[in-house]
KEKENU-583343 format. One record per residue (C-alpha): residue number from 1; z, x, y. Coordinates in steps of 0.05 Angstrom, whole numbers, plus 32768, in hexadecimal, padded with zeros to 4 digits. Last residue first. Example, Ala and Ser with C-alpha at 12.3 -4.5 7.8 and 13.67 -1.06 7.14 Angstrom:
2
> num z x y
> 2 808F 8111 7FEB .
> 1 809C 80F6 7FA6 .
***
This chain:
312
> num z x y
> 312 8B0E 7EF1 7C7A .
> 311 8B49 7F1A 7C91 .
> 310 8B5A 7EEB 7CCA .
> 309 8B5C 7EB0 7C9B .
> 308 8B87 7ED5 7C68 .
> 307 8BBC 7EEA 7C9A .
> 306 8BD6 7F2D 7C80 .
> 305 8C11 7F4A 7C5A .
> 304 8C18 7F95 7C4D .
> 303 8C4F 7FAD 7C1E .
> 302 8C82 7FD7 7C44 .
> 301 8C92 801A 7C24 .
> 300 8CD0 8040 7C39 .
> 299 8CFC 8019 7C08 .
> 298 8CDC 8039 7BCB .
> 297 8CE8 807E 7BE9 .
> 296 8CAE 80AE 7BF5 .
> 295 8CA4 80F8 7BEA .
> 294 8C77 8130 7C03 .
> 293 8C9C 8130 7C45 .
> 292 8C60 8142 7C6F .
> 291 8C69 8176 7CA6 .
> 290 8C39 8171 7CE0 .
> 289 8C41 8127 7CED .
> 288 8C29 811C 7D34 .
> 287 8BE2 8136 7D32 .
> 286 8BDB 811E 7CEA .
> 285 8BF9 8129 7CA6 .
> 284 8C1A 80F3 7C7C .
> 283 8C27 8109 7C35 .
> 282 8C54 80D3 7C19 .
> 281 8C3B 809F 7C4A .
> 280 8BF2 80AE 7C39 .
> 279 8C02 80AF 7BEE .
> 278 8C24 806C 7BF1 .
> 277 8BEB 804E 7C19 .
> 276 8BB8 806A 7BE9 .
> 275 8BDC 804A 7BAE .
> 274 8BDE 8008 7BD5 .
> 273 8B93 800E 7BE1 .
> 272 8B85 801B 7B97 .
> 271 8BA9 7FDB 7B85 .
> 270 8BE6 7FD1 7B57 .
> 269 8C12 7FBF 7B93 .
> 268 8BE3 7F86 7BA4 .
> 267 8BDF 7F7D 7BEF .
> 266 8BFC 7F3A 7C03 .
> 265 8BD2 7F00 7C1E .
> 264 8BE8 7EC9 7C4E .
> 263 8BD1 7E82 7C5E .
> 262 8C11 7E5D 7C6B .
> 261 8C0C 7E15 7C53 .
> 260 8BFE 7DDE 7C85 .
> 259 8BB8 7DCB 7C6E .
> 258 8BCE 7DC6 7C25 .
> 257 8C05 7D95 7C37 .
> 256 8C49 7DB6 7C2D .
> 255 8C72 7DB1 7BED .
> 254 8C4D 7DEC 7BCD .
> 253 8C5F 7E17 7C0A .
> 252 8CA8 7E0E 7BF7 .
> 251 8CCE 7DF1 7C31 .
> 250 8D08 7E07 7C5E .
> 249 8D15 7DE1 7C9E .
> 248 8D32 7DE6 7CE4 .
> 247 8D65 7E1C 7CD4 .
> 246 8D9B 7E1C 7D0A .
> 245 8DAC 7E5E 7D2B .
> 244 8DF7 7E6B 7D32 .
> 243 8E13 7E82 7D75 .
> 242 8E2A 7E3B 7D87 .
> 241 8E5A 7E3C 7D4B .
> 240 8E81 7E77 7D6A .
> 239 8E97 7EB5 7D44 .
> 238 8E53 7EC6 7D26 .
> 237 8E5D 7EEE 7CE6 .
> 236 8E4B 7F38 7CE9 .
> 235 8E77 7F50 7CB0 .
> 234 8EB5 7F3F 7CDA .
> 233 8EA3 7F1B 7D1A .
> 232 8E74 7F36 7D50 .
> 231 8E33 7F1A 7D33 .
> 230 8DF5 7F40 7D46 .
> 229 8DC2 7F1C 7D71 .
> 228 8D82 7F0D 7D4A .
> 227 8D48 7F3F 7D45 .
> 226 8D4D 7F4B 7CF9 .
> 225 8D43 7F02 7CE5 .
> 224 8D0C 7EEA 7D14 .
> 223 8CEC 7F2F 7D11 .
> 222 8CE7 7F29 7CC6 .
> 221 8CB5 7EF0 7CD0 .
> 220 8C85 7F00 7C98 .
> 219 8C89 7F14 7C4F .
> 218 8CD4 7F11 7C47 .
> 217 8CE9 7F24 7C01 .
> 216 8D00 7F03 7BC1 .
> 215 8D3A 7EEC 7B96 .
> 214 8D6B 7F26 7B95 .
> 213 8DAA 7F17 7B6C .
> 212 8DE6 7F40 7B80 .
> 211 8E09 7F7B 7B5D .
> 210 8DCD 7F9A 7B3A .
> 209 8DB7 7FBB 7B7B .
> 208 8DED 7FB4 7BB1 .
> 207 8DF4 8000 7BB4 .
> 206 8DAC 7FFF 7BCB .
> 205 8DBF 7FE9 7C11 .
> 204 8D7B 7FF9 7C30 .
> 203 8D87 8006 7C79 .
> 202 8D7E 7FC9 7CA5 .
> 201 8D69 7F80 7CA3 .
> 200 8D75 7F6D 7C5A .
> 199 8D6D 7F22 7C55 .
> 198 8DA4 7EF2 7C40 .
> 197 8DAC 7EB2 7C1A .
> 196 8DE4 7E80 7C11 .
> 195 8DD3 7E40 7BE9 .
> 194 8DB2 7E6F 7BB7 .
> 193 8DE5 7E60 7B80 .
> 192 8E0F 7E9F 7B84 .
> 191 8E54 7E8C 7B6A .
> 190 8E48 7EA5 7B23 .
> 189 8E5B 7EEE 7B34 .
> 188 8EA1 7ED9 7B4A .
> 187 8EB1 7F04 7B87 .
> 186 8E8B 7ED5 7BB5 .
> 185 8E3F 7ECF 7BB9 .
> 184 8E04 7ED7 7BE7 .
> 183 8DC0 7ED6 7BC6 .
> 182 8D8D 7F0B 7BDA .
> 181 8D4E 7F12 7C04 .
> 180 8D2A 7F55 7C0B .
> 179 8D10 7F65 7C51 .
> 178 8D27 7FAE 7C51 .
> 177 8D34 7FC6 7C0A .
> 176 8D6A 7FAF 7BDB .
> 175 8D48 7FBB 7B99 .
> 174 8D2F 7F8A 7B64 .
> 173 8D44 7F97 7B1D .
> 172 8D31 7FB5 7ADA .
> 171 8D57 7FBF 7A9A .
> 170 8D4C 7FDA 7A54 .
> 169 8D87 800A 7A57 .
> 168 8D5C 8047 7A49 .
> 167 8D22 8028 7A6E .
> 166 8D47 8024 7AAF .
> 165 8D1C 8005 7AE4 .
> 164 8D1E 7FFA 7B30 .
> 163 8CF1 7FC9 7B54 .
> 162 8CD4 7FBF 7B9A .
> 161 8CAF 7F7D 7B9A .
> 160 8C64 7F6F 7B9E .
> 159 8C5B 7F59 7B56 .
> 158 8C7E 7F97 7B3F .
> 157 8C89 7FD5 7B69 .
> 156 8CA7 8018 7B5B .
> 155 8CE8 8039 7B46 .
> 154 8D00 8061 7B0B .
> 153 8D42 807F 7AF1 .
> 152 8D68 8058 7B26 .
> 151 8D95 8063 7B62 .
> 150 8D80 80A6 7B7E .
> 149 8D36 809B 7B72 .
> 148 8CFA 80C4 7B59 .
> 147 8CBB 80D6 7B7F .
> 146 8C88 80C0 7B4C .
> 145 8C87 8078 7B63 .
> 144 8C75 8046 7B2C .
> 143 8C47 800B 7B32 .
> 142 8C61 7FD6 7B02 .
> 141 8C41 7F98 7AE6 .
> 140 8C6F 7F78 7AB2 .
> 139 8C57 7F8B 7A6C .
> 138 8C8B 7FC2 7A64 .
> 137 8CC2 7F8E 7A6C .
> 136 8D09 7FA6 7A78 .
> 135 8D38 7F6C 7A75 .
> 134 8D4D 7F50 7AB9 .
> 133 8D82 7F68 7AE9 .
> 132 8DB3 7F49 7B1A .
> 131 8DA9 7F03 7B01 .
> 130 8DF1 7EEA 7B01 .
> 129 8DFE 7EA8 7ADE .
> 128 8DF7 7E6D 7B0C .
> 127 8E28 7E3F 7B2F .
> 126 8E1D 7E09 7B64 .
> 125 8DE1 7DEC 7B40 .
> 124 8DAA 7DC8 7B68 .
> 123 8D9E 7D7D 7B60 .
> 122 8DBF 7D6D 7BA3 .
> 121 8DE3 7DAA 7BBF .
> 120 8E11 7D7F 7BEA .
> 119 8E1D 7D9B 7C31 .
> 118 8E63 7DB8 7C36 .
> 117 8E96 7D8F 7C5B .
> 116 8EC2 7D85 7C1E .
> 115 8EC7 7DD1 7C19 .
> 114 8EF4 7DD3 7C57 .
> 113 8EF4 7E1D 7C6B .
> 112 8F2D 7E10 7C9C .
> 111 8F07 7E30 7CD6 .
> 110 8EBD 7E2E 7CC9 .
> 109 8E9D 7E63 7C9D .
> 108 8E89 7E3C 7C5F .
> 107 8E7E 7DFE 7C89 .
> 106 8E44 7E22 7CAB .
> 105 8E1A 7E19 7C6C .
> 104 8DEB 7E54 7C60 .
> 103 8DC6 7E8E 7C80 .
> 102 8DD0 7ED9 7C7F .
> 101 8DB0 7F11 7CA7 .
> 100 8DBF 7F54 7C86 .
> 99 8DD1 7F9E 7C90 .
> 98 8DC1 7FCB 7CCC .
> 97 8DE8 7F9D 7CFA .
> 96 8E08 7F61 7CD8 .
> 95 8DE8 7F1E 7CE8 .
> 94 8E11 7EE5 7CCB .
> 93 8E0F 7E9A 7CD2 .
> 92 8DC5 7E89 7CD2 .
> 91 8DCD 7E3E 7CCB .
> 90 8DC1 7E03 7C9E .
> 89 8D9C 7DC8 7CBC .
> 88 8D65 7DC5 7C87 .
> 87 8D7A 7DF2 7C4C .
> 86 8D86 7DB8 7C1C .
> 85 8D41 7D9A 7C27 .
> 84 8D3D 7D7E 7BE0 .
> 83 8D00 7DA8 7BCD .
> 82 8D20 7DE5 7BEF .
> 81 8D60 7DDC 7BC8 .
> 80 8D3A 7DD3 7B87 .
> 79 8D10 7E11 7B96 .
> 78 8D4F 7E38 7BA3 .
> 77 8D6B 7E23 7B5F .
> 76 8D2B 7E37 7B3B .
> 75 8D2C 7E7A 7B60 .
> 74 8D74 7E85 7B4A .
> 73 8D66 7E76 7B02 .
> 72 8D26 7EA0 7B00 .
> 71 8D42 7EE0 7B20 .
> 70 8D11 7F18 7B0F .
> 69 8CD2 7EF3 7AFA .
> 68 8CE1 7EBC 7B2C .
> 67 8CD8 7EEB 7B69 .
> 66 8CD4 7EC0 7BA8 .
> 65 8CA7 7ECF 7BE3 .
> 64 8CC8 7EC1 7C26 .
> 63 8CA2 7EAD 7C65 .
> 62 8CC9 7EA7 7CA6 .
> 61 8CB0 7E7B 7CDF .
> 60 8CC4 7E7F 7D28 .
> 59 8CFE 7E84 7D5A .
> 58 8D19 7E3E 7D4F .
> 57 8D18 7E4D 7D04 .
> 56 8CE7 7E34 7CD0 .
> 55 8CEF 7E4E 7C89 .
> 54 8CB2 7E4B 7C5C .
> 53 8CC0 7E60 7C14 .
> 52 8C85 7E79 7BEA .
> 51 8C91 7E7A 7B9F .
> 50 8C74 7E35 7B90 .
> 49 8C3A 7E45 7BBF .
> 48 8C28 7E81 7B92 .
> 47 8C1C 7EBC 7BC1 .
> 46 8BD3 7ECC 7BCF .
> 45 8BBE 7F11 7BB6 .
> 44 8B99 7F4B 7BD6 .
> 43 8B75 7F84 7BB4 .
> 42 8B3D 7F54 7B9F .
> 41 8B27 7F4F 7BE7 .
> 40 8B1A 7F9A 7BEC .
> 39 8B40 7FCA 7C1A .
> 38 8B1A 7FF4 7C4C .
> 37 8B3E 7FD9 7C8A .
> 36 8B80 7FE1 7C64 .
> 35 8B75 802C 7C5E .
> 34 8B64 8035 7CA8 .
> 33 8BA0 800C 7CBE .
> 32 8BCE 8031 7C8E .
> 31 8BB8 8072 7CAF .
> 30 8B8B 80A4 7C8A .
> 29 8BA9 80EA 7C87 .
> 28 8B86 811C 7CB3 .
> 27 8B84 8165 7C9C .
> 26 8BB2 8191 7CC4 .
> 25 8B99 81B3 7D04 .
> 24 8B95 81FF 7D05 .
> 23 8BB6 821C 7D43 .
> 22 8BF0 823B 7D1E .
> 21 8BC0 825A 7CEB .
> 20 8B95 8278 7D22 .
> 19 8BD2 8297 7D43 .
> 18 8BE9 82B5 7D02 .
> 17 8BA4 82D5 7CF7 .
> 16 8BA5 82F1 7D3E .
> 15 8BE8 8313 7D2F .
> 14 8BD2 8335 7CEE .
> 13 8BA2 836A 7D08 .
> 12 8BCB 8380 7D43 .
> 11 8C09 8380 7D18 .
> 10 8BE8 83AD 7CE4 .
> 9 8BCF 83DD 7D19 .
> 8 8C14 83E3 7D37 .
> 7 8C32 83F0 7CF3 .
> 6 8BFE 8426 7CE3 .
> 5 8C0A 8448 7D27 .
> 4 8C55 844A 7D1B .
> 3 8C4C 8468 7CD6 .
> 2 8C1F 849F 7CF2 .
> 1 8C54 84B1 7D26 .
***
């Protein structure tokens, strides 16, 4: 009897404490909007006009920042093609759900595959050595993530791009995250010239890392690439020519008159605000998120881009 009374008393004392703990609200984690509102001007950078590619589609404008420190030969070739207006009139030929949107010369996919109908590359090269990795460089800016990675010994951000590194093998490379832009190729590794490009529009296909050259990432206009009708042919290719979207023009911002250049800024990935954004996403707690993950994946972080005129 005495034992029963002691247990009842213990429960009576402990139950209110449990109720209070359940009702306690978690500490608020600042939202990205709140953090960005407090960012300082020096935490933002303006992309080099020579590395900013402007693609105009019927649906709208897509801005792509190139990454010459990681794939210099391919970026130089792409610049040449943009200078010489090679991409004008090419088409978006493939939209594979949860994978990529790809653009290039329609003659590659037309019946008969007549290579004589391909648009000339002009001064650009039709073959390049593969640039799937670059030598490890400790002097290259790098903001590491502490969470680890399934595909690489170390991941983080360099110059605004998601990057993986392997110090033991003295290599580093760009990663296939959402919005990254890569070079289409055939089986031969040297067939990727930049005449065929794609953007990742779905899950991060990290198994492609170190197998295809990545040349940059989409800064603005992803909705014009990810929101297109999916192709119904194999690998998401459009089966009818009329389904393809014609590219109006592709220019480097440096080739446009100063008054016509896009005026965008990108948050520096070595800034205090970016560090706070990473931490907020890693440990998000608010009225909706009651259980933070405590970890973050390199492809779960989108780097903020803003209109410079509106910001100032």
